[in-house]
TIROLUM-683302 format. One record per residue (C-alpha): residue number from 1; x, y, z. Coordinates in steps of 0.2 Angstrom, whole numbers. Layout:
N
+-----+-------+-------+-------+
:   k :    xx :    yy :    zz :
+-----+-------+-------+-------+
: NUM :     X :     Y :     Z :
...
+-----+-------+-------+-------+
END
This chain:
538
+-----+-------+-------+-------+
:   k :    xx :    yy :    zz :
+-----+-------+-------+-------+
:   1 :   -53 :    35 :   -73 :
:   2 :   -62 :    44 :   -88 :
:   3 :   -53 :    46 :  -104 :
:   4 :   -41 :    60 :  -103 :
:   5 :   -44 :    63 :   -85 :
:   6 :   -30 :    68 :   -74 :
:   7 :   -25 :    58 :   -58 :
:   8 :   -20 :    66 :   -42 :
:   9 :    -6 :    56 :   -34 :
:  10 :    -2 :    65 :   -17 :
:  11 :    -3 :    81 :    -7 :
:  12 :    10 :    89 :     4 :
:  13 :     3 :   103 :    15 :
:  14 :    14 :   115 :    26 :
:  15 :     6 :   127 :    39 :
:  16 :   -12 :   127 :    32 :
:  17 :   -25 :   125 :    46 :
:  18 :   -23 :   109 :    56 :
:  19 :    -9 :   103 :    45 :
:  20 :     8 :   109 :    50 :
:  21 :    18 :    95 :    40 :
:  22 :     7 :    83 :    31 :
:  23 :     9 :    71 :    16 :
:  24 :    -4 :    59 :    10 :
:  25 :    -4 :    48 :    -6 :
:  26 :   -21 :    46 :   -15 :
:  27 :   -29 :    31 :   -22 :
:  28 :   -33 :    34 :   -41 :
:  29 :   -51 :    30 :   -39 :
:  30 :   -59 :    31 :   -21 :
:  31 :   -52 :    38 :    -6 :
:  32 :   -63 :    39 :    11 :
:  33 :   -56 :    50 :    24 :
:  34 :   -60 :    45 :    41 :
:  35 :   -54 :    55 :    58 :
:  36 :   -60 :    63 :    73 :
:  37 :   -67 :    81 :    73 :
:  38 :   -53 :    94 :    69 :
:  39 :   -43 :    81 :    61 :
:  40 :   -43 :    89 :    45 :
:  41 :   -55 :    80 :    34 :
:  42 :   -65 :    95 :    28 :
:  43 :   -48 :   105 :    27 :
:  44 :   -40 :    92 :    16 :
:  45 :   -55 :    93 :     3 :
:  46 :   -53 :   112 :     5 :
:  47 :   -35 :   111 :     2 :
:  48 :   -37 :   101 :   -14 :
:  49 :   -50 :   112 :   -21 :
:  50 :   -39 :   127 :   -16 :
:  51 :   -25 :   121 :   -27 :
:  52 :   -36 :   117 :   -42 :
:  53 :   -47 :   132 :   -42 :
:  54 :   -35 :   146 :   -33 :
:  55 :   -51 :   150 :   -23 :
:  56 :   -58 :   147 :    -6 :
:  57 :   -76 :   149 :    -2 :
:  58 :   -78 :   155 :   -19 :
:  59 :   -65 :   169 :   -19 :
:  60 :   -47 :   171 :   -24 :
:  61 :   -36 :   166 :    -9 :
:  62 :   -27 :   182 :   -11 :
:  63 :   -43 :   190 :    -7 :
:  64 :   -47 :   179 :     7 :
:  65 :   -30 :   176 :    15 :
:  66 :   -33 :   177 :    34 :
:  67 :   -20 :   174 :    49 :
:  68 :   -32 :   160 :    54 :
:  69 :   -28 :   150 :    38 :
:  70 :   -11 :   147 :    46 :
:  71 :    -7 :   133 :    58 :
:  72 :   -10 :   139 :    76 :
:  73 :     6 :   130 :    83 :
:  74 :    17 :   137 :    69 :
:  75 :    10 :   155 :    72 :
:  76 :    12 :   153 :    91 :
:  77 :    30 :   148 :    89 :
:  78 :    33 :   163 :    77 :
:  79 :    27 :   175 :    89 :
:  80 :    36 :   168 :   104 :
:  81 :    52 :   169 :    95 :
:  82 :    49 :   187 :    90 :
:  83 :    46 :   191 :   108 :
:  84 :    61 :   182 :   114 :
:  85 :    71 :   194 :   102 :
:  86 :    75 :   181 :    88 :
:  87 :    74 :   186 :    70 :
:  88 :    60 :   174 :    66 :
:  89 :    54 :   174 :    48 :
:  90 :    35 :   174 :    46 :
:  91 :    27 :   157 :    42 :
:  92 :    23 :   151 :    25 :
:  93 :     8 :   143 :    19 :
:  94 :    10 :   129 :     5 :
:  95 :     0 :   116 :    -3 :
:  96 :     8 :   106 :   -16 :
:  97 :    -4 :    95 :   -27 :
:  98 :     5 :    80 :   -36 :
:  99 :    -2 :    74 :   -53 :
: 100 :     2 :    58 :   -62 :
: 101 :    15 :    59 :   -74 :
: 102 :     6 :    48 :   -87 :
: 103 :    -9 :    59 :   -88 :
: 104 :    -2 :    77 :   -84 :
: 105 :     5 :    90 :   -95 :
: 106 :    24 :    89 :   -96 :
: 107 :    25 :   108 :   -94 :
: 108 :    18 :   106 :   -76 :
: 109 :    34 :    96 :   -71 :
: 110 :    47 :   102 :   -61 :
: 111 :    55 :   102 :   -43 :
: 112 :    47 :   118 :   -36 :
: 113 :    38 :   108 :   -22 :
: 114 :    41 :   104 :    -4 :
: 115 :    48 :    88 :    -8 :
: 116 :    60 :    94 :   -22 :
: 117 :    54 :    79 :   -32 :
: 118 :    54 :    81 :   -51 :
: 119 :    36 :    77 :   -55 :
: 120 :    21 :    86 :   -63 :
: 121 :     9 :    97 :   -51 :
: 122 :     3 :   113 :   -44 :
: 123 :     6 :   123 :   -29 :
: 124 :    -3 :   138 :   -20 :
: 125 :     9 :   148 :    -8 :
: 126 :     6 :   162 :     3 :
: 127 :    22 :   170 :     9 :
: 128 :    30 :   187 :    14 :
: 129 :    30 :   199 :    -1 :
: 130 :    49 :   205 :    -3 :
: 131 :    41 :   222 :    -8 :
: 132 :    34 :   225 :     9 :
: 133 :    50 :   219 :    18 :
: 134 :    54 :   237 :    25 :
: 135 :    36 :   238 :    31 :
: 136 :    36 :   221 :    39 :
: 137 :    52 :   225 :    48 :
: 138 :    46 :   241 :    55 :
: 139 :    30 :   232 :    61 :
: 140 :    39 :   219 :    70 :
: 141 :    51 :   230 :    79 :
: 142 :    39 :   231 :    93 :
: 143 :    35 :   212 :    94 :
: 144 :    21 :   215 :   108 :
: 145 :    11 :   221 :    94 :
: 146 :    12 :   205 :    84 :
: 147 :    -4 :   193 :    89 :
: 148 :    -6 :   185 :    71 :
: 149 :     2 :   183 :    55 :
: 150 :     4 :   200 :    47 :
: 151 :    -5 :   194 :    31 :
: 152 :    -6 :   212 :    26 :
: 153 :    12 :   210 :    20 :
: 154 :     9 :   193 :    11 :
: 155 :     8 :   188 :    -7 :
: 156 :    -1 :   173 :   -14 :
: 157 :     9 :   163 :   -29 :
: 158 :    -2 :   150 :   -40 :
: 159 :    12 :   141 :   -49 :
: 160 :    16 :   124 :   -56 :
: 161 :    30 :   114 :   -52 :
: 162 :    41 :   121 :   -66 :
: 163 :    40 :   137 :   -56 :
: 164 :    29 :   146 :   -69 :
: 165 :    13 :   156 :   -64 :
: 166 :    -3 :   146 :   -67 :
: 167 :   -21 :   151 :   -71 :
: 168 :   -37 :   142 :   -69 :
: 169 :   -37 :   138 :   -88 :
: 170 :   -20 :   129 :   -86 :
: 171 :   -26 :   118 :   -73 :
: 172 :   -28 :   100 :   -81 :
: 173 :   -39 :    94 :   -67 :
: 174 :   -57 :   102 :   -62 :
: 175 :   -64 :    98 :   -45 :
: 176 :   -82 :    98 :   -39 :
: 177 :   -85 :   101 :   -20 :
: 178 :  -102 :    94 :   -15 :
: 179 :  -108 :    98 :     3 :
: 180 :  -127 :    97 :     6 :
: 181 :  -126 :   110 :    19 :
: 182 :  -119 :   124 :     8 :
: 183 :  -129 :   119 :    -8 :
: 184 :  -142 :   134 :   -10 :
: 185 :  -159 :   126 :   -14 :
: 186 :  -165 :   138 :   -28 :
: 187 :  -150 :   136 :   -40 :
: 188 :  -151 :   118 :   -39 :
: 189 :  -169 :   117 :   -41 :
: 190 :  -168 :   128 :   -56 :
: 191 :  -156 :   117 :   -64 :
: 192 :  -165 :   101 :   -59 :
: 193 :  -181 :   107 :   -68 :
: 194 :  -172 :   114 :   -83 :
: 195 :  -164 :    97 :   -85 :
: 196 :  -180 :    87 :   -85 :
: 197 :  -188 :   101 :   -97 :
: 198 :  -173 :    98 :  -108 :
: 199 :  -174 :    80 :  -109 :
: 200 :  -193 :    78 :  -110 :
: 201 :  -201 :    93 :  -118 :
: 202 :  -201 :    99 :  -136 :
: 203 :  -198 :   117 :  -140 :
: 204 :  -216 :   120 :  -143 :
: 205 :  -220 :   113 :  -127 :
: 206 :  -208 :   124 :  -118 :
: 207 :  -216 :   139 :  -127 :
: 208 :  -234 :   134 :  -121 :
: 209 :  -228 :   131 :  -104 :
: 210 :  -221 :   149 :  -102 :
: 211 :  -236 :   156 :  -111 :
: 212 :  -248 :   147 :   -98 :
: 213 :  -237 :   152 :   -84 :
: 214 :  -238 :   171 :   -89 :
: 215 :  -256 :   169 :   -93 :
: 216 :  -259 :   163 :   -75 :
: 217 :  -250 :   179 :   -68 :
: 218 :  -258 :   190 :   -79 :
: 219 :  -276 :   183 :   -73 :
: 220 :  -271 :   185 :   -55 :
: 221 :  -277 :   204 :   -55 :
: 222 :  -294 :   199 :   -63 :
: 223 :  -298 :   189 :   -48 :
: 224 :  -313 :   196 :   -39 :
: 225 :  -304 :   197 :   -22 :
: 226 :  -289 :   205 :   -29 :
: 227 :  -301 :   218 :   -39 :
: 228 :  -309 :   223 :   -23 :
: 229 :  -292 :   225 :   -13 :
: 230 :  -285 :   235 :   -28 :
: 231 :  -300 :   247 :   -28 :
: 232 :  -297 :   250 :    -9 :
: 233 :  -278 :   254 :   -12 :
: 234 :  -282 :   266 :   -25 :
: 235 :  -292 :   275 :   -13 :
: 236 :  -276 :   278 :    -3 :
: 237 :  -267 :   288 :   -17 :
: 238 :  -258 :   302 :   -11 :
: 239 :  -254 :   295 :     6 :
: 240 :  -238 :   286 :     0 :
: 241 :  -237 :   290 :   -17 :
: 242 :  -245 :   301 :   -30 :
: 243 :  -247 :   286 :   -41 :
: 244 :  -260 :   273 :   -40 :
: 245 :  -255 :   258 :   -28 :
: 246 :  -261 :   241 :   -34 :
: 247 :  -256 :   223 :   -32 :
: 248 :  -251 :   212 :   -46 :
: 249 :  -238 :   200 :   -51 :
: 250 :  -223 :   204 :   -61 :
: 251 :  -224 :   197 :   -78 :
: 252 :  -207 :   203 :   -84 :
: 253 :  -195 :   192 :   -93 :
: 254 :  -184 :   193 :   -77 :
: 255 :  -196 :   184 :   -67 :
: 256 :  -199 :   169 :   -78 :
: 257 :  -207 :   153 :   -72 :
: 258 :  -190 :   144 :   -70 :
: 259 :  -186 :   154 :   -55 :
: 260 :  -204 :   154 :   -48 :
: 261 :  -211 :   136 :   -49 :
: 262 :  -209 :   127 :   -32 :
: 263 :  -204 :   108 :   -33 :
: 264 :  -215 :    96 :   -23 :
: 265 :  -211 :    79 :   -17 :
: 266 :  -226 :    68 :   -15 :
: 267 :  -236 :    85 :   -16 :
: 268 :  -227 :    93 :    -2 :
: 269 :  -217 :   109 :    -5 :
: 270 :  -198 :   105 :    -4 :
: 271 :  -196 :   116 :    12 :
: 272 :  -208 :   104 :    21 :
: 273 :  -199 :    89 :    17 :
: 274 :  -188 :    81 :    30 :
: 275 :  -170 :    86 :    32 :
: 276 :  -164 :    68 :    26 :
: 277 :  -175 :    69 :    10 :
: 278 :  -168 :    87 :     7 :
: 279 :  -150 :    82 :     9 :
: 280 :  -152 :    67 :    -3 :
: 281 :  -160 :    78 :   -16 :
: 282 :  -147 :    92 :   -14 :
: 283 :  -132 :    81 :   -16 :
: 284 :  -139 :    72 :   -31 :
: 285 :  -144 :    89 :   -39 :
: 286 :  -126 :    95 :   -36 :
: 287 :  -119 :    78 :   -44 :
: 288 :  -130 :    80 :   -59 :
: 289 :  -125 :    99 :   -61 :
: 290 :  -106 :    97 :   -57 :
: 291 :   -97 :    81 :   -59 :
: 292 :  -100 :    78 :   -78 :
: 293 :   -85 :    88 :   -82 :
: 294 :   -75 :    86 :   -66 :
: 295 :   -60 :    75 :   -65 :
: 296 :   -60 :    76 :   -45 :
: 297 :   -76 :    74 :   -35 :
: 298 :   -75 :    80 :   -16 :
: 299 :   -91 :    75 :    -6 :
: 300 :   -93 :    81 :    11 :
: 301 :  -101 :    69 :    25 :
: 302 :  -115 :    62 :    14 :
: 303 :  -123 :    53 :    29 :
: 304 :  -130 :    69 :    37 :
: 305 :  -149 :    67 :    42 :
: 306 :  -150 :    50 :    33 :
: 307 :  -157 :    33 :    39 :
: 308 :  -147 :    17 :    35 :
: 309 :  -158 :    12 :    20 :
: 310 :  -158 :    29 :    12 :
: 311 :  -139 :    32 :    15 :
: 312 :  -136 :    15 :     6 :
: 313 :  -147 :    21 :    -9 :
: 314 :  -137 :    38 :   -10 :
: 315 :  -121 :    30 :    -8 :
: 316 :  -124 :    19 :   -22 :
: 317 :  -129 :    33 :   -33 :
: 318 :  -114 :    42 :   -29 :
: 319 :  -104 :    27 :   -34 :
: 320 :  -113 :    26 :   -51 :
: 321 :  -112 :    44 :   -55 :
: 322 :   -94 :    46 :   -50 :
: 323 :   -88 :    30 :   -59 :
: 324 :   -73 :    34 :   -69 :
: 325 :   -69 :    50 :   -58 :
: 326 :   -57 :    52 :   -43 :
: 327 :   -67 :    54 :   -28 :
: 328 :   -64 :    59 :   -11 :
: 329 :   -77 :    58 :     2 :
: 330 :   -76 :    63 :    22 :
: 331 :   -87 :    53 :    33 :
: 332 :   -90 :    47 :    51 :
: 333 :  -100 :    33 :    46 :
: 334 :   -96 :    15 :    47 :
: 335 :  -110 :    12 :    35 :
: 336 :  -102 :    23 :    22 :
: 337 :   -86 :    14 :    24 :
: 338 :   -94 :    -3 :    22 :
: 339 :  -103 :     2 :     7 :
: 340 :   -89 :    10 :    -3 :
: 341 :   -75 :    -2 :     4 :
: 342 :   -62 :    -4 :    18 :
: 343 :   -49 :    -5 :     6 :
: 344 :   -52 :    14 :     2 :
: 345 :   -51 :    19 :    19 :
: 346 :   -39 :    33 :    25 :
: 347 :   -36 :    36 :    43 :
: 348 :   -33 :    54 :    45 :
: 349 :   -24 :    63 :    58 :
: 350 :   -16 :    81 :    59 :
: 351 :     1 :    73 :    56 :
: 352 :    -2 :    60 :    43 :
: 353 :   -15 :    49 :    34 :
: 354 :   -13 :    30 :    31 :
: 355 :   -22 :    17 :    23 :
: 356 :   -27 :     0 :    30 :
: 357 :   -14 :    -6 :    17 :
: 358 :    -1 :     1 :    30 :
: 359 :    -6 :   -13 :    42 :
: 360 :    -1 :   -31 :    41 :
: 361 :   -10 :   -41 :    29 :
: 362 :   -19 :   -54 :    41 :
: 363 :   -25 :   -37 :    51 :
: 364 :   -31 :   -30 :    34 :
: 365 :   -40 :   -46 :    31 :
: 366 :   -48 :   -47 :    48 :
: 367 :   -55 :   -29 :    47 :
: 368 :   -62 :   -32 :    30 :
: 369 :   -73 :   -47 :    38 :
: 370 :   -77 :   -36 :    54 :
: 371 :   -95 :   -32 :    51 :
: 372 :   -95 :   -18 :    65 :
: 373 :   -80 :    -9 :    60 :
: 374 :   -74 :    -5 :    78 :
: 375 :   -58 :     2 :    70 :
: 376 :   -67 :    18 :    67 :
: 377 :   -70 :    20 :    86 :
: 378 :   -52 :    17 :    88 :
: 379 :   -47 :    30 :    76 :
: 380 :   -60 :    44 :    81 :
: 381 :   -57 :    43 :   100 :
: 382 :   -42 :    51 :   107 :
: 383 :   -42 :    38 :   120 :
: 384 :   -48 :    21 :   120 :
: 385 :   -49 :     6 :   133 :
: 386 :   -50 :   -11 :   125 :
: 387 :   -59 :   -24 :   136 :
: 388 :   -64 :   -43 :   134 :
: 389 :   -82 :   -42 :   137 :
: 390 :   -97 :   -32 :   143 :
: 391 :   -94 :   -34 :   162 :
: 392 :   -76 :   -28 :   160 :
: 393 :   -84 :   -13 :   150 :
: 394 :   -96 :    -8 :   165 :
: 395 :   -82 :   -10 :   178 :
: 396 :   -69 :     1 :   168 :
: 397 :   -82 :    13 :   167 :
: 398 :   -85 :    13 :   185 :
: 399 :   -67 :    14 :   189 :
: 400 :   -65 :    29 :   177 :
: 401 :   -78 :    39 :   185 :
: 402 :   -72 :    35 :   202 :
: 403 :   -55 :    43 :   197 :
: 404 :   -60 :    57 :   185 :
: 405 :   -78 :    61 :   191 :
: 406 :   -86 :    57 :   174 :
: 407 :   -90 :    42 :   164 :
: 408 :   -77 :    39 :   150 :
: 409 :   -88 :    45 :   135 :
: 410 :   -91 :    62 :   144 :
: 411 :   -72 :    64 :   144 :
: 412 :   -70 :    59 :   126 :
: 413 :   -64 :    41 :   130 :
: 414 :   -71 :    26 :   121 :
: 415 :   -72 :     9 :   131 :
: 416 :   -73 :    -4 :   117 :
: 417 :   -79 :   -22 :   119 :
: 418 :   -67 :   -32 :   108 :
: 419 :   -74 :   -47 :   101 :
: 420 :   -65 :   -62 :    99 :
: 421 :   -50 :   -54 :   109 :
: 422 :   -42 :   -48 :    94 :
: 423 :   -32 :   -34 :   104 :
: 424 :   -17 :   -36 :    92 :
: 425 :   -27 :   -31 :    78 :
: 426 :   -32 :   -15 :    86 :
: 427 :   -15 :   -12 :    93 :
: 428 :    -8 :   -13 :    75 :
: 429 :   -19 :     2 :    71 :
: 430 :   -15 :    11 :    87 :
: 431 :     3 :    10 :    82 :
: 432 :     0 :    21 :    67 :
: 433 :   -10 :    33 :    78 :
: 434 :     3 :    42 :    87 :
: 435 :    -8 :    53 :    98 :
: 436 :   -22 :    41 :   101 :
: 437 :   -19 :    33 :   118 :
: 438 :   -25 :    14 :   117 :
: 439 :   -25 :     3 :   133 :
: 440 :   -29 :   -16 :   133 :
: 441 :   -37 :   -23 :   148 :
: 442 :   -36 :   -42 :   149 :
: 443 :   -37 :   -57 :   161 :
: 444 :   -21 :   -67 :   165 :
: 445 :   -31 :   -83 :   162 :
: 446 :   -21 :   -92 :   176 :
: 447 :    -4 :   -86 :   168 :
: 448 :     9 :   -76 :   174 :
: 449 :     6 :   -57 :   169 :
: 450 :    23 :   -56 :   161 :
: 451 :    19 :   -71 :   151 :
: 452 :     2 :   -63 :   145 :
: 453 :    11 :   -46 :   140 :
: 454 :    24 :   -55 :   131 :
: 455 :    11 :   -58 :   118 :
: 456 :    11 :   -39 :   115 :
: 457 :    29 :   -37 :   116 :
: 458 :    30 :   -29 :    98 :
: 459 :    20 :   -15 :   105 :
: 460 :    33 :   -10 :   118 :
: 461 :    40 :     4 :   108 :
: 462 :    25 :    13 :   105 :
: 463 :    22 :    26 :   119 :
: 464 :     3 :    27 :   115 :
: 465 :    -1 :     9 :   118 :
: 466 :    -2 :    -1 :   136 :
: 467 :    -7 :   -17 :   141 :
: 468 :   -15 :   -20 :   159 :
: 469 :   -15 :   -38 :   166 :
: 470 :   -20 :   -45 :   183 :
: 471 :    -5 :   -49 :   192 :
: 472 :    -9 :   -64 :   203 :
: 473 :   -12 :   -79 :   192 :
: 474 :   -21 :   -87 :   206 :
: 475 :   -36 :   -74 :   202 :
: 476 :   -36 :   -77 :   184 :
: 477 :   -52 :   -67 :   178 :
: 478 :   -62 :   -51 :   183 :
: 479 :   -73 :   -58 :   197 :
: 480 :   -60 :   -66 :   207 :
: 481 :   -49 :   -51 :   205 :
: 482 :   -63 :   -41 :   212 :
: 483 :   -66 :   -52 :   226 :
: 484 :   -48 :   -51 :   231 :
: 485 :   -48 :   -32 :   230 :
: 486 :   -64 :   -29 :   240 :
: 487 :   -67 :   -45 :   251 :
: 488 :   -84 :   -54 :   254 :
: 489 :   -92 :   -42 :   266 :
: 490 :   -91 :   -27 :   254 :
: 491 :   -97 :   -36 :   239 :
: 492 :  -111 :   -44 :   248 :
: 493 :  -116 :   -26 :   252 :
: 494 :  -114 :   -21 :   235 :
: 495 :  -125 :   -36 :   227 :
: 496 :  -137 :   -37 :   242 :
: 497 :  -132 :   -55 :   246 :
: 498 :  -127 :   -64 :   261 :
: 499 :  -115 :   -78 :   256 :
: 500 :  -106 :   -85 :   270 :
: 501 :   -90 :   -91 :   260 :
: 502 :   -79 :   -84 :   247 :
: 503 :   -82 :   -99 :   235 :
: 504 :  -101 :   -96 :   237 :
: 505 :   -99 :   -79 :   232 :
: 506 :   -87 :   -82 :   218 :
: 507 :   -99 :   -95 :   211 :
: 508 :  -113 :   -82 :   211 :
: 509 :  -102 :   -68 :   203 :
: 510 :   -96 :   -81 :   188 :
: 511 :  -114 :   -86 :   185 :
: 512 :  -120 :   -68 :   184 :
: 513 :  -105 :   -59 :   176 :
: 514 :  -115 :   -44 :   169 :
: 515 :  -127 :   -43 :   183 :
: 516 :  -113 :   -41 :   195 :
: 517 :  -104 :   -29 :   184 :
: 518 :  -120 :   -18 :   183 :
: 519 :  -121 :   -19 :   202 :
: 520 :  -105 :   -13 :   204 :
: 521 :  -106 :     1 :   190 :
: 522 :  -122 :     7 :   200 :
: 523 :  -118 :     5 :   218 :
: 524 :  -116 :    20 :   230 :
: 525 :  -103 :     9 :   240 :
: 526 :   -85 :    13 :   239 :
: 527 :   -77 :    -1 :   228 :
: 528 :   -59 :    -4 :   227 :
: 529 :   -53 :    -8 :   210 :
: 530 :   -40 :   -21 :   206 :
: 531 :   -23 :   -13 :   202 :
: 532 :   -24 :   -17 :   183 :
: 533 :   -41 :    -9 :   181 :
: 534 :   -36 :     6 :   191 :
: 535 :   -21 :     8 :   181 :
: 536 :   -30 :     8 :   164 :
: 537 :   -43 :    20 :   171 :
: 538 :   -31 :    33 :   178 :
+-----+-------+-------+-------+
END
């Protein structure tokens, strides 16, 4: 960390947007936040920035407090309780940000936090204002009219953990939020150009540049074409004004060259450059402008519009410019994760966030070596079905479509081919993801199904995991299981073959696993799925 920098150690959130009861400990250097949409990645960055600045979308929280900032489930419970006749208190919104005791001012230390822990930190809290208690009681006397949190009766407190009010100047940590989609081009370009000028031009050269620009604008009116246009416009005097109407360029100090020169990349005006190049430049402009004095850097999905090579360059530059800062990055990109380090990964849900350090050591090591980072697919899908190979993947997709009328991907279900049959590694992750359903589909390999399932006995206590195995060990793999479930006549029709014996058909199927699976996937014939396949797809 930078000299004299403040380190954020953890955040505790109550009833803010996605988060009803949420705690996450931070790494002092790099935190890569990964999760499905609506799991709170952006909300977490917003919450950190809110506590450090007291502002949301550039305005004080007291000015922007909205019923929609409160967790919907909590609000629904509050309204239901009111309508049931209970004396329900309106929900509070609280965000507690904890600082490292070694770097934070002692005056911030106290137990005024959700954990009642004697540590330094800052909190922001929105709650019912006691001064409006009577008005609030009158309002909720008719519960039918209560449809949202009555934030009109709320107050916002910005406090340290000692319970004292705090201002922006007392916050020991500053934050810089960088989101390319919200960076306004003109202000960033102004800063960038001024930075170049300050670094490369002498004072006299700056004066000459300003003089040349003003002279150029003054000469505009002397152009022959403009002279003719202005003569014509003067002839219209009296139609719109009693004064002479002409065209020229404003040469006042207010419209100086810094706000009018347009940046070009390879002679193309910036607005005509590709979105990826624009996104990269805007992020780097913001980094140049904002992070020098910041302790905490918050970056929102830097991968937007970027190819892998350009993304790699950007991530390297972010790493360089944010050295000695505490960084939080949201991403959906395995590539970003790969570049910045798997050990920095935070798997995020609405209930919790955890690092791969929460996993068994051998599982951590496995995923560090896994180039594809399929771990992200398990995290990002609300439901995953793990299979042994591409043929199983095709058959499972057909089985799912038969039951649900659509392909798994269309239903938010990810069918993942697990290389090396490392199902237990992924179940280790699933065991930490309470609301992500993960099913394993595997062959019995001529063993009793109970014996195969015993290998995963440690996961029996997790309601979101399941293991599906073919029951009859005489049918050890997918192909014989399909033959058993459908018979030779049906499969001959599906494959367009005329095998006279089961052995001949089975030999054909085993030699052409993927071709056979594709034929089953595409066939208009009714195909009966083996029981373990059907169960996994249900």
